[in-house]
C-alpha atoms as a printed R data frame, in Angstrom:
    type eleno elety resid chain resno       x       y       z
1   ATOM     1    CA   MET     A     1 -12.347  -7.809 -19.175
2   ATOM     2    CA   LYS     A     2  -9.423  -9.671 -17.635
3   ATOM     3    CA   VAL     A     3  -7.010  -8.424 -15.000
4   ATOM     4    CA   LEU     A     4  -3.370  -9.150 -14.171
5   ATOM     5    CA   VAL     A     5  -2.382  -8.652 -10.527
6   ATOM     6    CA   THR     A     6   1.321  -8.417  -9.658
7   ATOM     7    CA   GLY     A     7   2.582  -9.111  -6.143
8   ATOM     8    CA   VAL     A     8  -0.250 -11.577  -5.575
9   ATOM     9    CA   LYS     A     9   1.468 -13.067  -2.518
10  ATOM    10    CA   GLY     A    10   1.594  -9.699  -0.772
11  ATOM    11    CA   GLN     A    11  -1.061  -8.127   1.431
12  ATOM    12    CA   LEU     A    12  -2.822  -6.020  -1.178
13  ATOM    13    CA   GLY     A    13  -2.331  -8.255  -4.215
14  ATOM    14    CA   TYR     A    14  -3.880 -11.169  -2.337
15  ATOM    15    CA   ASP     A    15  -6.928  -9.131  -1.326
16  ATOM    16    CA   VAL     A    16  -7.408  -7.753  -4.841
17  ATOM    17    CA   THR     A    17  -7.749 -11.326  -6.100
18  ATOM    18    CA   ARG     A    18 -10.280 -12.065  -3.337
19  ATOM    19    CA   HIS     A    19 -12.485  -9.234  -4.603
20  ATOM    20    CA   LEU     A    20 -12.011 -10.127  -8.268
21  ATOM    21    CA   GLN     A    21 -13.170 -13.667  -7.479
22  ATOM    22    CA   LYS     A    22 -16.283 -12.337  -5.738
23  ATOM    23    CA   ARG     A    23 -17.105 -10.207  -8.776
24  ATOM    24    CA   ASN     A    24 -16.443 -13.033 -11.248
25  ATOM    25    CA   ILE     A    25 -13.840 -10.936 -13.067
26  ATOM    26    CA   PRO     A    26 -11.264 -13.141 -14.845
27  ATOM    27    CA   PHE     A    27  -7.755 -12.567 -13.495
28  ATOM    28    CA   LYS     A    28  -4.257 -13.934 -13.235
29  ATOM    29    CA   GLY     A    29  -2.120 -13.377 -10.153
30  ATOM    30    CA   VAL     A    30   1.655 -13.335 -10.544
31  ATOM    31    CA   ASP     A    31   4.620 -12.968  -8.218
32  ATOM    32    CA   VAL     A    32   8.399 -13.023  -8.355
33  ATOM    33    CA   GLU     A    33   8.587 -16.666  -9.463
34  ATOM    34    CA   ASP     A    34   6.484 -15.850 -12.553
35  ATOM    35    CA   PHE     A    35   8.722 -13.048 -13.767
36  ATOM    36    CA   ASP     A    36  11.428 -10.839 -12.311
37  ATOM    37    CA   LEU     A    37  10.527  -7.149 -12.273
38  ATOM    38    CA   THR     A    38  14.209  -6.314 -12.750
39  ATOM    39    CA   ASP     A    39  14.117  -8.080 -16.140
40  ATOM    40    CA   ALA     A    40  12.258  -5.731 -18.500
41  ATOM    41    CA   GLN     A    41  12.101  -8.302 -21.287
42  ATOM    42    CA   ALA     A    42  10.592 -10.915 -18.983
43  ATOM    43    CA   VAL     A    43   7.982  -8.402 -17.832
44  ATOM    44    CA   GLN     A    44   7.007  -7.510 -21.378
45  ATOM    45    CA   THR     A    45   6.881 -11.131 -22.520
46  ATOM    46    CA   ALA     A    46   4.648 -12.168 -19.593
47  ATOM    47    CA   LEU     A    47   2.239  -9.247 -19.948
48  ATOM    48    CA   LEU     A    48   1.913  -9.478 -23.718
49  ATOM    49    CA   ALA     A    49   1.304 -13.229 -23.463
50  ATOM    50    CA   TYR     A    50  -1.638 -12.778 -21.065
51  ATOM    51    CA   ALA     A    51  -2.799  -9.523 -22.701
52  ATOM    52    CA   PRO     A    52  -4.802  -8.127 -19.773
53  ATOM    53    CA   ASP     A    53  -7.209  -5.205 -20.052
54  ATOM    54    CA   VAL     A    54  -6.056  -3.957 -16.644
55  ATOM    55    CA   VAL     A    55  -2.841  -4.430 -14.675
56  ATOM    56    CA   VAL     A    56  -3.036  -3.888 -10.913
57  ATOM    57    CA   HIS     A    57   0.625  -3.408 -10.015
58  ATOM    58    CA   CYS     A    58   0.976  -4.241  -6.319
59  ATOM    59    CA   ALA     A    59   4.479  -5.758  -6.475
60  ATOM    60    CA   ALA     A    60   7.213  -3.574  -4.989
61  ATOM    61    CA   TYR     A    61  10.348  -3.469  -2.861
62  ATOM    62    CA   THR     A    62   8.796  -2.364   0.444
63  ATOM    63    CA   ALA     A    63  11.547  -2.938   3.048
64  ATOM    64    CA   VAL     A    64  11.851   0.740   3.963
65  ATOM    65    CA   ASP     A    65  14.928   0.513   6.197
66  ATOM    66    CA   LYS     A    66  16.768  -2.047   4.031
67  ATOM    67    CA   ALA     A    67  16.155   0.183   1.000
68  ATOM    68    CA   GLU     A    68  18.618   2.732   2.411
69  ATOM    69    CA   ASP     A    69  21.423   0.191   1.947
70  ATOM    70    CA   ASN     A    70  20.036  -1.882  -0.947
71  ATOM    71    CA   ARG     A    71  19.402   1.089  -3.194
72  ATOM    72    CA   GLU     A    72  20.205  -0.555  -6.499
73  ATOM    73    CA   LEU     A    73  17.741  -3.418  -6.005
74  ATOM    74    CA   CYS     A    74  15.063  -1.071  -4.655
75  ATOM    75    CA   TYR     A    75  15.480   1.180  -7.710
76  ATOM    76    CA   GLN     A    76  15.431  -1.734 -10.147
77  ATOM    77    CA   VAL     A    77  12.220  -3.168  -8.689
78  ATOM    78    CA   ASN     A    78  10.293  -0.006  -7.896
79  ATOM    79    CA   VAL     A    79  11.344   2.286 -10.729
80  ATOM    80    CA   LEU     A    80  12.639   0.187 -13.620
81  ATOM    81    CA   GLY     A    81  10.147  -2.613 -12.924
82  ATOM    82    CA   THR     A    82   7.270  -0.161 -12.903
83  ATOM    83    CA   ARG     A    83   8.569   1.415 -16.119
84  ATOM    84    CA   ALA     A    84   8.558  -2.011 -17.781
85  ATOM    85    CA   VAL     A    85   4.986  -2.690 -16.645
86  ATOM    86    CA   ALA     A    86   3.836   0.746 -17.829
87  ATOM    87    CA   ARG     A    87   5.429   0.280 -21.256
88  ATOM    88    CA   ALA     A    88   3.765  -3.108 -21.658
89  ATOM    89    CA   CYS     A    89   0.424  -1.522 -20.681
90  ATOM    90    CA   ARG     A    90   0.964   1.146 -23.326
91  ATOM    91    CA   GLU     A    91   1.616  -1.518 -25.959
92  ATOM    92    CA   LEU     A    92  -1.519  -3.394 -24.903
93  ATOM    93    CA   ASP     A    93  -3.600  -0.219 -24.480
94  ATOM    94    CA   ALA     A    94  -4.358  -1.560 -20.991
95  ATOM    95    CA   LYS     A    95  -5.279   0.405 -17.900
96  ATOM    96    CA   MET     A    96  -2.733   0.424 -15.076
97  ATOM    97    CA   ILE     A    97  -3.377   0.745 -11.361
98  ATOM    98    CA   PHE     A    98  -0.221   1.524  -9.397
99  ATOM    99    CA   ILE     A    99   0.026   1.344  -5.615
100 ATOM   100    CA   SER     A   100   2.008   4.209  -4.143
101 ATOM   101    CA   THR     A   101   2.563   5.563  -0.644
102 ATOM   102    CA   ASP     A   102   2.329   8.447   1.790
103 ATOM   103    CA   TYR     A   103   6.140   8.317   1.827
104 ATOM   104    CA   VAL     A   104   6.267  10.390  -1.377
105 ATOM   105    CA   PHE     A   105   5.632  13.387   0.932
106 ATOM   106    CA   ASP     A   106   7.982  14.968   3.474
107 ATOM   107    CA   GLY     A   107   5.491  14.802   6.338
108 ATOM   108    CA   GLN     A   108   5.854  18.467   7.276
109 ATOM   109    CA   GLY     A   109   3.023  20.343   8.988
110 ATOM   110    CA   GLN     A   110  -0.352  18.981  10.068
111 ATOM   111    CA   ALA     A   111  -2.471  19.542   6.965
112 ATOM   112    CA   PHE     A   112  -3.895  16.719   4.884
113 ATOM   113    CA   PHE     A   113  -1.782  16.241   1.761
114 ATOM   114    CA   GLN     A   114  -3.661  16.630  -1.529
115 ATOM   115    CA   PRO     A   115  -2.958  14.295  -4.484
116 ATOM   116    CA   ASP     A   116  -1.371  17.109  -6.508
117 ATOM   117    CA   ASP     A   117   0.761  18.539  -3.685
118 ATOM   118    CA   PRO     A   118   4.527  18.708  -4.347
119 ATOM   119    CA   LYS     A   119   6.357  15.491  -3.542
120 ATOM   120    CA   HIS     A   120   9.411  15.630  -1.294
121 ATOM   121    CA   PRO     A   121  10.268  12.091  -0.103
122 ATOM   122    CA   ILE     A   122  12.609  11.891   2.875
123 ATOM   123    CA   ASN     A   123  13.731   8.265   2.510
124 ATOM   124    CA   TYR     A   124  14.972   6.206  -0.436
125 ATOM   125    CA   TYR     A   125  11.931   3.942  -0.609
126 ATOM   126    CA   GLY     A   126   9.700   7.010  -0.885
127 ATOM   127    CA   LEU     A   127  11.961   8.454  -3.574
128 ATOM   128    CA   THR     A   128  11.690   5.318  -5.722
129 ATOM   129    CA   LYS     A   129   7.898   5.262  -5.400
130 ATOM   130    CA   SER     A   130   7.786   8.931  -6.405
131 ATOM   131    CA   GLN     A   131   9.987   8.197  -9.406
132 ATOM   132    CA   ALA     A   132   7.777   5.235 -10.313
133 ATOM   133    CA   GLU     A   133   4.748   7.533 -10.283
134 ATOM   134    CA   ASP     A   134   6.570   9.824 -12.703
135 ATOM   135    CA   GLU     A   135   7.381   6.905 -15.005
136 ATOM   136    CA   ILE     A   136   3.676   6.048 -15.213
137 ATOM   137    CA   ARG     A   137   2.564   9.625 -15.803
138 ATOM   138    CA   ASN     A   138   5.157  10.027 -18.564
139 ATOM   139    CA   THR     A   139   4.178   6.754 -20.251
140 ATOM   140    CA   LEU     A   140   0.416   6.339 -19.914
141 ATOM   141    CA   GLU     A   141  -2.856   8.223 -20.043
142 ATOM   142    CA   LYS     A   142  -5.006   5.394 -18.691
143 ATOM   143    CA   TYR     A   143  -3.663   5.094 -15.160
144 ATOM   144    CA   PHE     A   144  -4.710   5.212 -11.527
145 ATOM   145    CA   ILE     A   145  -2.019   6.043  -8.963
146 ATOM   146    CA   VAL     A   146  -3.389   5.089  -5.552
147 ATOM   147    CA   ARG     A   147  -1.442   6.145  -2.467
148 ATOM   148    CA   VAL     A   148  -1.987   4.121   0.701
149 ATOM   149    CA   SER     A   149  -0.474   4.232   4.198
150 ATOM   150    CA   TRP     A   150   0.098   2.012   7.236
151 ATOM   151    CA   LEU     A   151  -1.169  -1.069   5.390
152 ATOM   152    CA   PHE     A   152  -2.216  -4.273   7.135
153 ATOM   153    CA   GLY     A   153  -3.664  -7.471   5.660
154 ATOM   154    CA   ILE     A   154  -3.836 -11.242   5.964
155 ATOM   155    CA   ASN     A   155  -0.710 -11.970   3.913
156 ATOM   156    CA   GLY     A   156   2.773 -10.907   4.969
157 ATOM   157    CA   ALA     A   157   4.152  -8.988   7.914
158 ATOM   158    CA   ASN     A   158   2.652  -5.751   9.236
159 ATOM   159    CA   PHE     A   159   2.415  -3.562  12.328
160 ATOM   160    CA   VAL     A   160  -0.765  -5.199  13.638
161 ATOM   161    CA   LYS     A   161   0.712  -8.697  13.518
162 ATOM   162    CA   THR     A   162   3.877  -7.442  15.221
163 ATOM   163    CA   MET     A   163   1.896  -5.760  18.009
164 ATOM   164    CA   LEU     A   164  -0.265  -8.837  18.520
165 ATOM   165    CA   ARG     A   165   2.837 -10.995  18.865
166 ATOM   166    CA   LEU     A   166   4.624  -8.578  21.205
167 ATOM   167    CA   GLY     A   167   1.442  -8.018  23.192
168 ATOM   168    CA   LYS     A   168   1.421 -11.712  24.044
169 ATOM   169    CA   GLU     A   169   5.140 -11.840  24.859
170 ATOM   170    CA   ARG     A   170   5.560  -8.648  26.894
171 ATOM   171    CA   SER     A   171   3.759  -6.636  29.539
172 ATOM   172    CA   ASP     A   172   5.033  -3.251  28.303
173 ATOM   173    CA   LEU     A   173   5.592  -1.870  24.800
174 ATOM   174    CA   ASN     A   174   7.223   1.367  23.659
175 ATOM   175    CA   VAL     A   175   5.644   2.808  20.509
176 ATOM   176    CA   VAL     A   176   6.278   6.156  18.801
177 ATOM   177    CA   CYS     A   177   3.639   8.818  19.344
178 ATOM   178    CA   ASP     A   178   4.716  11.678  17.053
179 ATOM   179    CA   GLN     A   179   4.023  10.127  13.647
180 ATOM   180    CA   ILE     A   180   0.402  10.613  12.577
181 ATOM   181    CA   GLY     A   181  -1.385   8.727   9.818
182 ATOM   182    CA   SER     A   182  -4.254   6.435   8.869
183 ATOM   183    CA   PRO     A   183  -4.089   2.667   9.423
184 ATOM   184    CA   THR     A   184  -5.399   0.985   6.277
185 ATOM   185    CA   TYR     A   185  -6.846  -2.482   5.762
186 ATOM   186    CA   SER     A   186  -5.714  -3.954   2.448
187 ATOM   187    CA   PHE     A   187  -9.101  -5.675   2.003
188 ATOM   188    CA   ASP     A   188 -10.810  -2.263   1.974
189 ATOM   189    CA   VAL     A   189  -8.286  -0.778  -0.476
190 ATOM   190    CA   ALA     A   190  -8.721  -3.813  -2.734
191 ATOM   191    CA   ARG     A   191 -12.471  -3.198  -2.915
192 ATOM   192    CA   LEU     A   192 -11.817   0.360  -4.054
193 ATOM   193    CA   LEU     A   193  -9.285  -0.767  -6.676
194 ATOM   194    CA   CYS     A   194 -11.833  -3.183  -8.113
195 ATOM   195    CA   ASP     A   195 -14.367  -0.350  -8.232
196 ATOM   196    CA   MET     A   196 -11.840   1.814 -10.081
197 ATOM   197    CA   LEU     A   197 -10.717  -0.665 -12.711
198 ATOM   198    CA   THR     A   198 -14.136  -0.768 -14.353
199 ATOM   199    CA   THR     A   199 -14.076   3.028 -14.880
200 ATOM   200    CA   ASP     A   200 -12.086   5.620 -16.805
201 ATOM   201    CA   ARG     A   201 -11.892   8.090 -13.917
202 ATOM   202    CA   TYR     A   202  -8.109   8.162 -14.102
203 ATOM   203    CA   GLY     A   203  -5.670  10.121 -11.942
204 ATOM   204    CA   ILE     A   204  -3.925  10.183  -8.571
205 ATOM   205    CA   TYR     A   205  -5.930   9.200  -5.508
206 ATOM   206    CA   HIS     A   206  -5.391   8.783  -1.782
207 ATOM   207    CA   ALA     A   207  -6.996   5.681  -0.282
208 ATOM   208    CA   THR     A   208  -6.780   5.096   3.459
209 ATOM   209    CA   ASN     A   209  -9.276   4.123   6.101
210 ATOM   210    CA   GLU     A   210 -11.008   7.130   7.634
211 ATOM   211    CA   GLY     A   211  -9.581   8.778  10.749
212 ATOM   212    CA   VAL     A   212  -6.034   9.431  11.938
213 ATOM   213    CA   CYS     A   213  -3.953   8.409  14.934
214 ATOM   214    CA   SER     A   214  -0.379   7.952  16.108
215 ATOM   215    CA   TRP     A   215   1.361   4.595  16.007
216 ATOM   216    CA   ALA     A   216   1.049   4.470  19.812
217 ATOM   217    CA   GLU     A   217  -2.705   5.101  19.657
218 ATOM   218    CA   PHE     A   218  -2.987   2.437  16.988
219 ATOM   219    CA   ALA     A   219  -1.096  -0.028  19.191
220 ATOM   220    CA   GLN     A   220  -3.338   0.767  22.164
221 ATOM   221    CA   GLU     A   221  -6.436   0.055  20.082
222 ATOM   222    CA   ILE     A   222  -4.913  -3.216  18.862
223 ATOM   223    CA   MET     A   223  -4.335  -4.328  22.466
224 ATOM   224    CA   MET     A   224  -7.873  -3.388  23.471
225 ATOM   225    CA   GLN     A   225  -9.599  -5.066  20.529
226 ATOM   226    CA   ALA     A   226  -7.498  -8.225  20.863
227 ATOM   227    CA   GLY     A   227  -8.081  -8.425  24.616
228 ATOM   228    CA   LEU     A   228  -4.377  -8.154  25.444
229 ATOM   229    CA   THR     A   229  -3.128  -6.526  28.643
230 ATOM   230    CA   ALA     A   230   0.237  -5.171  27.489
231 ATOM   231    CA   VAL     A   231   0.641  -1.483  28.347
232 ATOM   232    CA   VAL     A   232   1.661   0.750  25.433
233 ATOM   233    CA   HIS     A   233   4.006   3.594  26.388
234 ATOM   234    CA   PRO     A   234   4.081   6.479  23.870
235 ATOM   235    CA   ILE     A   235   7.635   7.625  23.078
236 ATOM   236    CA   PRO     A   236   9.074  10.244  20.703
237 ATOM   237    CA   SER     A   237  10.672   9.072  17.449
238 ATOM   238    CA   GLU     A   238  14.177  10.048  18.577
239 ATOM   239    CA   GLN     A   239  13.968   7.305  21.222
240 ATOM   240    CA   PHE     A   240  13.289   4.729  18.495
241 ATOM   241    CA   PRO     A   241  15.888   5.414  15.789
242 ATOM   242    CA   SER     A   242  15.476   3.705  12.425
243 ATOM   243    CA   ARG     A   243  17.679   3.461   9.344
244 ATOM   244    CA   ALA     A   244  15.156   5.355   7.190
245 ATOM   245    CA   LYS     A   245  13.533   8.604   8.243
246 ATOM   246    CA   ARG     A   246   9.743   8.466   8.538
247 ATOM   247    CA   PRO     A   247   7.347  11.352   7.820
248 ATOM   248    CA   ALA     A   248   5.754  12.806  10.949
249 ATOM   249    CA   ASN     A   249   2.571  13.720   9.105
250 ATOM   250    CA   SER     A   250   0.992  11.112   6.834
251 ATOM   251    CA   ARG     A   251  -2.474  12.652   6.730
252 ATOM   252    CA   MET     A   252  -3.835  12.409   3.179
253 ATOM   253    CA   SER     A   253  -6.991  13.981   1.789
254 ATOM   254    CA   LYS     A   254  -9.528  11.665   0.173
255 ATOM   255    CA   ASN     A   255 -11.624  14.438  -1.367
256 ATOM   256    CA   LYS     A   256 -10.766  13.248  -4.866
257 ATOM   257    CA   LEU     A   257 -12.562   9.967  -4.162
258 ATOM   258    CA   ASP     A   258 -15.694  11.989  -3.374
259 ATOM   259    CA   ASP     A   259 -15.257  14.187  -6.446
260 ATOM   260    CA   ASN     A   260 -15.088  11.160  -8.742
261 ATOM   261    CA   GLY     A   261 -17.889   9.117  -7.215
262 ATOM   262    CA   PHE     A   262 -15.833   6.495  -5.382
263 ATOM   263    CA   ALA     A   263 -16.879   5.369  -1.906
264 ATOM   264    CA   ARG     A   264 -14.431   6.164   0.876
265 ATOM   265    CA   LEU     A   265 -13.016   3.393   3.012
266 ATOM   266    CA   PRO     A   266 -14.602   2.754   6.451
267 ATOM   267    CA   GLY     A   267 -13.070   4.091   9.667
268 ATOM   268    CA   TRP     A   268  -9.838   2.484  10.810
269 ATOM   269    CA   HIS     A   269 -11.291   1.256  14.129
270 ATOM   270    CA   ASP     A   270 -13.915  -0.715  12.223
271 ATOM   271    CA   ALA     A   271 -11.277  -1.951   9.756
272 ATOM   272    CA   LEU     A   272  -9.107  -3.226  12.606
273 ATOM   273    CA   LYS     A   273 -12.059  -5.042  14.171
274 ATOM   274    CA   ARG     A   274 -12.832  -6.818  10.894
275 ATOM   275    CA   TYR     A   275  -9.163  -7.613  10.349
276 ATOM   276    CA   ILE     A   276  -8.754  -9.218  13.767
277 ATOM   277    CA   GLY     A   277 -11.893 -11.238  13.013
278 ATOM   278    CA   ASP     A   278 -10.348 -12.260   9.690
279 ATOM   279    CA   LEU     A   279  -7.159 -13.378  11.465
280 ATOM   280    CA   LYS     A   280  -9.181 -15.493  13.902
281 ATOM   281    CA   GLU     A   281 -11.247 -16.995  11.079
282 ATOM   282    CA   ASN     A   282  -8.052 -18.067   9.329
283 ATOM   283    CA   ASP     A   283  -6.479 -19.402  12.554
284 ATOM   284    CA   LEU     A   284  -3.786 -16.712  12.430
285 ATOM   285    CA   LEU     A   285  -4.509 -15.298  15.886
């Protein structure tokens, strides 16, 4: 078996390669300089040349607010790029793992969304990820669609890194308190993806660290674990307007992991502790 990982310079792609190395699974990591996802021919040429047994497609346009104004590029990368990858997988008879998001849902209510619940994205980024899911389902039978939320990892920017920086610069921070979800460590998701790719237990899954909180509660825990003294003030979303609307409820059920014999991810408090340790170990904190 050999694996191709797209978006290898991003948070999740980087951690997938870390786990593949540990398991001695041959892989190739690619990013935008290797081929442009908006060029379908380039995608097909690159994938057919390497001929992987599995493609873990982590690459995406993820700038949620910018996506509202850069719709064409977001669509080309997230939808058309994913279509090109899926079609190459079909030609190769390769498995495909696609990373999706809680943003495919509207965030209404307080219930945990199930994998087969109706999708009603409320921002353009979420719409393109929903459409990308549909492209995969219409093209392939051998696929895993894995929805994650509130991702943080060693590579790239994320909420934890922002809070750590602001916590050192300021004594007070305002953070929204009415959006609820599950912080998720990319290293933990990557372990699950590597468990999945050796199986044929295909379908749509939710993969987040266990437990839920608000962004404000998450920020408070970050300050405490990092030993920072900045005070986090919870504020409603209307006091922190953003270009793209965010779902208020990002709770997602992980029952399907249980049903198919996959281990759930650890609790988010534990994940954050390990992540901060990882940042220190790499001289990033």
